[in-house]
C-alpha positions in Angstrom: 15.1 43.6 -74.7 15.1 45.3 -71.6 11.6 46.5 -72.4 10.5 43.1 -72.9 11.8 41.7 -69.7 10.1 44.5 -67.9 6.9 43.7 -69.5 7.4 39.9 -68.7 8.1 40.8 -65.0 5.1 42.8 -64.6 2.8 40.3 -66.3 1.9 38.6 -63.4 0.4 41.8 -61.9 -1.5 42.8 -64.9 -5.0 43.3 -63.4 -6.2 44.7 -66.6 -5.5 41.4 -68.3 -7.3 39.4 -66.0 -10.2 41.7 -66.1 -10.3 41.3 -70.1 -10.1 37.4 -69.6 -13.0 37.4 -67.1 -15.1 39.5 -69.5 -14.3 37.2 -72.4 -14.8 33.9 -70.4 -17.6 35.1 -68.0 -20.1 32.4 -69.5 -17.8 29.8 -69.5 -17.0 30.4 -66.0 -20.7 30.7 -64.6 -21.7 27.3 -66.3 -19.2 25.2 -64.6 -19.6 27.4 -61.2 -23.2 26.8 -61.1 -22.9 23.0 -62.1 -20.3 22.6 -59.2 -22.4 24.0 -56.9 -25.4 22.3 -58.1 -23.7 18.9 -57.7 -22.7 19.3 -54.1 -25.7 21.0 -53.1 -27.9 18.1 -54.6 -25.7 15.5 -52.9 -26.7 16.7 -49.7 -30.4 16.0 -50.3 -29.4 12.5 -52.2 -27.4 11.6 -48.9 -29.3 9.7 -46.4 -29.8 11.9 -43.4 -28.4 10.7 -40.0 -29.7 11.8 -36.8 -27.6 12.0 -33.7 -29.0 11.6 -30.0 -27.0 12.5 -27.1 -27.2 12.3 -23.5 -25.3 13.9 -20.3 -24.2 11.7 -17.6 -22.9 13.2 -14.5 -20.2 11.8 -12.5 -21.3 11.9 -8.7 -18.7 11.9 -6.1 -19.3 9.4 -3.0 -22.1 10.4 -0.4 -19.7 9.2 2.4 -16.7 11.6 3.1 -13.4 10.2 2.2 -12.3 11.1 5.8 -14.4 8.2 7.1 -14.3 5.8 4.1 -11.5 5.8 1.8 -12.2 4.1 -1.6 -9.9 1.1 -2.4 -10.2 1.6 -6.0 -8.2 3.8 -8.5 -9.7 7.6 -8.9 -8.6 7.9 -12.3 -11.9 8.4 -14.2 -10.6 8.9 -17.6 -8.8 5.5 -17.5 -11.7 4.0 -16.0 -13.9 5.3 -18.7 -11.8 4.3 -21.4 -11.9 0.9 -20.0 -15.6 0.9 -19.8 -15.9 2.2 -23.3 -13.7 -0.6 -24.9 -15.9 -3.0 -22.9 -19.1 -1.6 -24.3 -17.7 -1.6 -27.7 -16.9 -5.1 -27.7 -18.5 -7.4 -30.3 -20.7 -9.3 -28.0 -22.0 -6.2 -26.3 -22.8 -4.2 -29.4 -24.2 -7.5 -31.4 -26.7 -7.4 -28.4 -28.0 -4.1 -29.1 -27.8 -4.8 -33.0 -29.9 -7.7 -32.5 -32.4 -6.2 -30.0 -33.1 -2.9 -32.2 -32.7 -4.6 -35.5 -30.0 -2.1 -36.6 -28.3 -2.0 -40.0 -31.0 -4.1 -41.6 -33.2 -1.6 -43.4 -31.9 -1.3 -46.8 -30.6 -3.8 -49.3 -27.2 -2.9 -48.7 -27.3 -3.0 -44.8 -28.7 -6.6 -45.1 -25.8 -7.9 -46.8 -23.5 -6.7 -44.1 -21.9 -9.4 -41.9 -22.0 -9.2 -38.1 -18.4 -8.0 -37.8 -19.1 -5.1 -40.2 -22.4 -4.2 -38.3 -20.2 -4.2 -35.2 -17.7 -1.9 -37.1 -20.2 0.6 -38.4 -21.7 0.8 -34.8 -18.5 1.4 -33.3 -17.9 4.5 -35.7 -21.4 5.7 -34.9 -20.6 6.0 -31.1 -19.3 9.2 -29.8 -17.9 9.7 -26.3 -16.9 13.2 -25.1 -15.3 14.2 -21.6 -16.7 17.3 -19.8 -14.0 18.8 -17.7 -14.5 21.4 -15.0 -12.7 24.9 -14.9 -10.1 23.2 -12.8 -9.4 20.4 -15.5 -11.4 17.8 -13.3 -13.6 15.4 -15.2 -17.2 15.8 -13.7 -19.3 14.4 -16.6 -19.6 12.8 -20.0 -21.6 12.6 -23.0 -22.7 9.6 -25.1 -24.0 10.4 -28.8 -25.1 7.7 -31.2 -25.9 8.4 -34.9 -28.5 6.8 -36.9 -31.0 7.3 -40.0 -34.2 7.1 -37.7 -34.2 9.5 -34.9 -36.1 7.1 -32.5 -33.5 4.5 -33.1 -30.8 7.0 -32.3 -32.5 7.7 -29.0 -33.2 3.9 -28.4 -29.5 3.0 -29.0 -28.5 6.0 -26.8 -30.5 5.0 -23.9 -29.3 1.5 -24.1 -25.6 2.5 -24.3 -26.3 5.1 -21.1 -27.6 2.0 -19.3 -24.7 -0.1 -20.4 -22.5 2.6 -19.0 -24.1 3.0 -15.6 -24.4 -0.5 -15.1 -20.9 -1.5 -16.3 -19.5 1.2 -14.1 -21.2 -0.2 -10.9 -19.9 -3.6 -11.9 -16.3 -2.6 -12.5 -16.3 -0.8 -9.2 -17.7 -3.4 -7.3 -15.3 -5.9 -9.1 -12.1 -3.9 -8.6 -13.2 -3.1 -4.9 -13.7 -6.9 -4.4 -10.6 -7.8 -6.1 -8.5 -5.4 -3.7 -10.3 -6.6 -0.7 -9.4 -10.2 -1.8 -5.7 -9.3 -2.7 -5.2 -7.7 0.8 -6.8 -10.9 2.6 -4.1 -13.1 0.7 -1.5 -10.8 1.7 -2.9 -10.5 5.4 -2.7 -14.5 5.5 0.9 -14.3 4.5 1.8 -11.5 6.9 -0.3 -13.7 9.5 1.8 -16.9 8.9 5.0 -14.9 8.9 4.0 -13.5 12.3 3.2 -16.8 13.5 6.7 -17.9 12.6 8.3 -15.1 14.4 6.3 -15.7 17.4 7.3 -19.3 17.2 11.0 -18.6 16.9 10.8 -16.1 20.1 8.9 -18.7 22.0 11.5 -21.5 21.0 14.2 -19.2 21.9 12.7 -18.2 25.4 11.9 -21.9 26.2 15.5 -22.8 25.1 17.2 -20.2 27.1 15.1 -20.0 30.1 16.8 -18.5 33.1 19.1 -16.6 30.8 16.7 -13.9 29.5 17.4 -10.3 30.0 14.0 -10.4 31.6 15.2 -12.6 34.3 18.2 -10.6 35.1 17.0 -9.2 38.2 15.6 -12.2 39.4 18.9 -14.1 38.7 20.7 -11.4 40.7 18.3 -12.0 43.5 18.5 -15.5 43.7 22.3 -15.4 43.5 22.5 -13.0 46.4 20.1 -15.4 48.4 22.4 -18.3 47.6 25.3 -16.4 48.5 23.8 -15.5 52.1 22.7 -19.3 52.2 26.0 -20.2 51.5 27.6 -18.1 54.2 25.2 -19.5 56.6 25.8 -22.8 55.8 29.6 -22.1 56.1 28.9 -20.8 59.4 26.9 -23.6 60.5 29.5 -26.0 59.3 32.1 -24.0 61.3 29.8 -24.5 64.4 29.4 -28.2 63.8 33.2 -28.8 63.4 33.5 -26.8 66.9 30.8 -29.0 68.1 32.9 -32.0 67.0 36.0 -31.0 68.7 33.9 -30.4 71.9 32.2 -33.7 71.9 35.8 -35.4 71.4 37.1 -33.2 74.3 34.2 -34.4 76.4 34.9 -37.8 75.8 38.4 -37.4 76.7 37.3 -35.7 80.0 34.9 -38.4 80.8 37.7 -40.9 80.5 40.3 -38.5 82.3 37.9 -38.7 85.4 38.7 -42.0 86.1 42.4 -41.9 85.4 44.9 -39.1 85.9 44.7 -35.4 85.3 47.7 -35.5 83.2 48.1 -37.4 80.0 51.4 -39.6 79.3 52.4 -36.9 76.7 51.6 -34.3 79.5 48.3 -33.0 78.0 46.0 -31.8 80.8 42.9 -33.6 81.5 39.8 -33.5 83.6 39.3 -30.0 85.3 42.4 -28.7 83.7 40.7 -29.5 80.2 37.6 -27.8 81.4 39.7 -24.6 82.1 41.2 -24.6 79.0 37.8 -25.4 77.0 36.5 -22.6 79.0 39.0 -20.3 78.3 38.7 -21.3 74.6 35.1 -20.5 74.5 35.4 -17.1 76.1 37.8 -16.2 73.6 35.7 -17.3 70.7 33.0 -15.3 72.3 35.0 -12.1 72.6 35.7 -12.7 68.9 32.1 -13.1 67.8 31.0 -10.3 69.9 33.3 -7.9 68.1 31.4 -8.8 64.6 27.8 -9.9 65.7 25.4 -8.4 68.3 24.3 -10.0 71.5 21.3 -11.4 70.0 23.1 -13.2 67.5 22.3 -16.9 67.3 26.0 -17.9 67.3 26.6 -15.5 70.3 23.7 -16.9 72.2 24.5 -20.3 71.4 28.2 -20.0 72.6 27.2 -18.0 75.8 25.1 -21.2 76.6 27.7 -23.5 76.1 30.0 -21.2 78.3 27.4 -21.4 81.0 27.0 -25.2 80.8 30.7 -25.6 80.8 31.0 -23.3 84.0 28.1 -25.5 85.5 30.3 -28.4 84.8 33.4 -27.2 86.3 31.5 -26.2 89.4 30.1 -29.6 89.7 33.6 -31.4 89.4 34.9 -28.8 92.1 32.0 -29.8 94.5 32.2 -33.5 93.8 35.5 -34.4 92.4 35.2 -38.1 93.2 31.5 -38.7 92.0 30.9 -42.1 90.9 29.2 -43.4 87.9 25.9 -45.4 88.3 25.0 -48.2 86.3 23.6 -46.1 83.6 26.8 -44.1 82.8 25.6 -40.8 84.2 26.9 -38.7 86.9 25.2 -38.5 90.2 24.4 -34.8 90.0 22.9 -35.1 86.4 24.5 -31.9 85.1 24.0 -31.4 81.4 27.1 -30.4 79.4 27.7 -28.0 76.3 26.2 -28.8 72.9 22.8 -29.3 71.8 21.4 -32.5 73.4 24.8 -33.3 75.1 24.5 -34.5 78.7 27.7 -33.9 80.7 26.7 -36.6 83.2 26.2 -38.9 80.0 28.3 -42.0 79.3 30.9 -42.4 76.7 28.4 -44.5 74.4 26.1 -41.7 74.4 28.8 -39.0 73.8 30.1 -41.3 70.9 26.7 -41.6 69.3 26.4 -37.8 69.4 29.8 -37.4 68.0 28.8 -39.7 65.3 25.5 -38.0 64.6 27.8 -34.4 64.6 29.9 -36.0 61.8 26.9 -37.1 59.7 25.5 -33.3 60.0 29.2 -32.0 58.9 29.1 -34.2 55.9 25.7 -33.2 55.1 26.5 -29.6 55.7 29.6 -30.1 53.2 27.4 -31.6 50.6 25.0 -28.8 50.9 27.8 -26.4 50.3 29.2 -28.2 47.3 25.5 -28.1 45.9 25.2 -24.6 46.6 28.3 -23.5 45.1 27.5 -25.4 41.9 23.8 -23.2 41.8 26.0 -20.1 42.3 28.2 -21.1 39.6 25.3 -21.9 37.4 23.5 -18.4 38.0 27.0 -16.8 37.4 27.2 -18.3 34.0 23.6 -17.4 33.3 24.3 -13.7 34.0 27.5 -14.0 32.1 25.5 -15.3 29.1 22.5 -12.8 29.3 24.4 -10.1 27.0 24.7 -12.7 24.2 21.0 -13.8 24.6 19.8 -10.2 25.0 21.6 -9.5 21.5 20.1 -12.8 19.8 16.6 -11.9 21.4 16.9 -8.3 20.1 17.4 -9.8 16.5 14.5 -12.0 16.8 12.4 -9.3 18.3 13.4 -7.1 15.6 12.0 -9.5 13.1 8.9 -10.2 15.1 8.2 -6.4 15.6 8.4 -5.7 11.7 6.3 -8.8 11.0 3.8 -7.3 13.6 3.9 -3.7 12.1 3.3 -5.1 8.5 0.5 -7.5 9.9 -1.3 -4.5 11.6 -1.0 -2.1 8.6 -2.4 -4.8 6.4 -5.3 -5.6 8.8 -6.2 -1.8 8.8 -5.8 -1.7 5.1 -8.2 -4.8 4.8 -10.7 -3.6 7.3 -10.8 -0.2 5.5 -11.2 -2.3 2.1 -13.8 -4.2 3.4 -15.8 -1.3 4.5 -15.3 0.5 1.1 -16.7 -2.8 -0.5 -19.6 -2.6 1.4 -20.1 0.9 0.6 -19.8 0.3 -3.3 -22.2 -2.5 -2.7 -24.7 -0.2 -1.2 -23.9 2.1 -4.1 -22.7 4.9 -1.9 -19.4 5.5 -3.8 -18.7 7.4 -7.0 -21.4 6.5 -9.6 -23.0 7.8 -12.9 -26.3 9.4 -13.1 -28.3 10.8 -16.1 -28.4 14.5 -15.9 -29.9 14.8 -19.6 -31.9 11.8 -20.7 -31.2 10.9 -24.4 -32.7 13.4 -26.7 -35.0 12.8 -29.6 -33.1 14.7 -32.5 -35.5 16.9 -34.5 -32.9 18.0 -37.2 -30.4 15.6 -39.0 -26.9 15.9 -37.9 -25.5 14.9 -41.3 -25.4 16.2 -43.8 -25.4 19.7 -42.7 -27.0 21.0 -46.2 -26.2 24.9 -45.3 -22.5 23.6 -45.1 -22.7 21.8 -48.2 -24.0 25.1 -50.0 -20.7 26.7 -48.7 -18.7 23.5 -49.8 -20.6 23.7 -53.3 -19.6 27.4 -54.0 -16.0 26.6 -53.2 -16.4 23.6 -55.5 -17.9 25.5 -58.1 -15.6 28.3 -58.1 -12.6 25.8 -58.5 -14.6 24.1 -61.2 -15.3 27.4 -63.2 -11.7 28.5 -62.7 -10.2 25.1 -63.9 -12.3 25.5 -67.2 -11.4 29.2 -67.8 -7.7 28.1 -67.3 -8.0 25.2 -69.7 -9.8 27.4 -72.5 -7.3 30.2 -72.1 -4.4 27.9 -72.3 -5.7 26.2 -75.5 -6.5 29.5 -77.2 -3.8 31.3 -79.5 -5.3 34.5 -80.3 -3.8 37.9 -79.5 -6.0 40.4 -77.8 -3.7 43.3 -76.7 -0.8 45.2 -77.8 1.5 43.5 -75.3 0.8 40.0 -76.6 2.0 41.3 -80.1 5.0 42.9 -78.7 6.1 39.9 -77.1 5.3 37.9 -80.3 6.8 40.2 -82.8 10.7 41.4 -82.3 9.8 44.6 -84.3 8.0 47.6 -83.6 4.3 48.4 -84.3 4.1 51.2 -87.0 0.2 51.5 -87.0 -3.1 49.8 -85.9 -6.2 49.2 -87.8 -9.4 50.2 -85.9 -12.2 47.8 -85.4 -15.4 48.5 -87.7 -18.4 48.2 -85.5 -21.7 47.8 -87.6 -25.2 48.2 -86.1 -25.7 44.7 -86.5 -22.7 44.0 -84.2 -24.1 46.5 -81.7 -27.3 44.7 -81.4 -25.4 41.4 -81.0 -23.3 42.8 -78.4 -26.4 44.1 -76.4 -28.2 40.8 -76.8 -25.0 39.0 -75.3 -24.8 41.4 -72.5 -28.5 41.0 -71.6 -28.2 37.1 -71.8 -25.2 37.2 -69.7 -26.6 39.2 -66.8 -29.8 37.1 -67.2 -27.7 34.1 -66.7 -25.8 35.5 -63.7 -28.9 36.8 -62.2 -30.5 33.2 -62.4 -27.4 31.3 -61.3 -27.1 33.5 -58.4 -30.8 33.5 -57.6 -30.9 29.7 -57.7 -27.9 29.4 -55.4 -29.4 32.1 -53.1 -32.8 29.9 -53.0 -31.0 26.7 -52.5 -28.9 27.9 -49.6 -32.1 29.6 -48.2 -34.0 26.2 -48.6 -31.2 24.4 -47.1 -31.4 26.6 -44.0 -35.0 26.3 -43.7 -35.3 22.6 -44.1 -31.9 21.5 -43.3 
């Protein structure tokens, strides 16, 4: 049993057995082998030949450097080629070429094809291949078209080439114009937004006029001027009040000249009152001289009053009993203190001057009230300026952002318009024919030499299949091993084969026929392959 198992395990490696099978089934293998090759090789001459025409299209870069004019369309050439290829493979465009060149209408089967079937067949006959440079960039592509007639293949390839070139120009111009149009729309939106921001800033400045941060310096200057003007008005009011007291004193003095020098309540009048007034004026002069220079208007005015008062006193001392004429003036005509005040004037004129002085005081007080209101108004403006500054900063920030967006879009639109003009002048990226559509000399399909190789493989498979079937159906025993496997007992003896001269002659004849058949088959195969190589 162990020997039988060893023989079964080594059966797959028994080369001698396979050689015996090959010798026995040689003829049965050779026939199917030749038949398989002949069918495949003959089919290569029966199948209609197809010719492929091709062209090479170069992708030329823009003639204008990108530093000067930046393209406004995508530089992804592969996606653009796919898009153009889909457009060219569309039913409408392919039908135009089919009808123009009368494609797929030669044979009876072609005439039965519908328009959609013709479009589908033409789409399969078109082949587009991208050509990449060493760096991986696409710098060219090839267009192929297969047809039964080489001239038709060349014509269709030429039509497809023109379609690709024209469609690329059209697509680039259209996309460039679309980009420019889009940027123009966005620019209008940005312009409207900028105008709105400008209107808000303008309205804010108009509403808050006088409280803007830019007016702070002028407000401070105006406030300082108003305060100085307030101080001058206050000084002038004080002077007017002093003038009022002085005029009242003159009136009393004028009246006291004709009465007594002492009032009933003991108040001095006449010369005594003038001496007291003179003393009072000198004290005021001393006080003003400590604060102002000698050329100050108030100091000069007070000195003038003192001089006039002294002159009046001297007049009273020299003519204490002067009489008043019918016009109410002293005979000597000496003028008194105060602007436009005549010390020889009568009580009516002095009272008129006193009334005018009172009106002036009222006007000064009203002017002081208005100045204080203006000062308060400007102080309130200065107090509100920080708030207005923050509000204006918020508005200005929005305006600056809108202005920046507008300027950026304006620059992009200008660049896009320049790029569009460049595309219209065909100065951008474009396709140019490097190799014109070729006129094919040999058929691209079928490759008859390749079919020879395929036929050899098919014949070999068919021959082995026939041999395997015959060997499987044969129940004869051809070796000692087969007998041992069949019979469980050992072999005692063998009967030798008796070969007669007739058997020897038949054996030699079969051997000659086998060699002749082998030589014929392989010669036929070699001739067929050579013929395919020469005429394929």
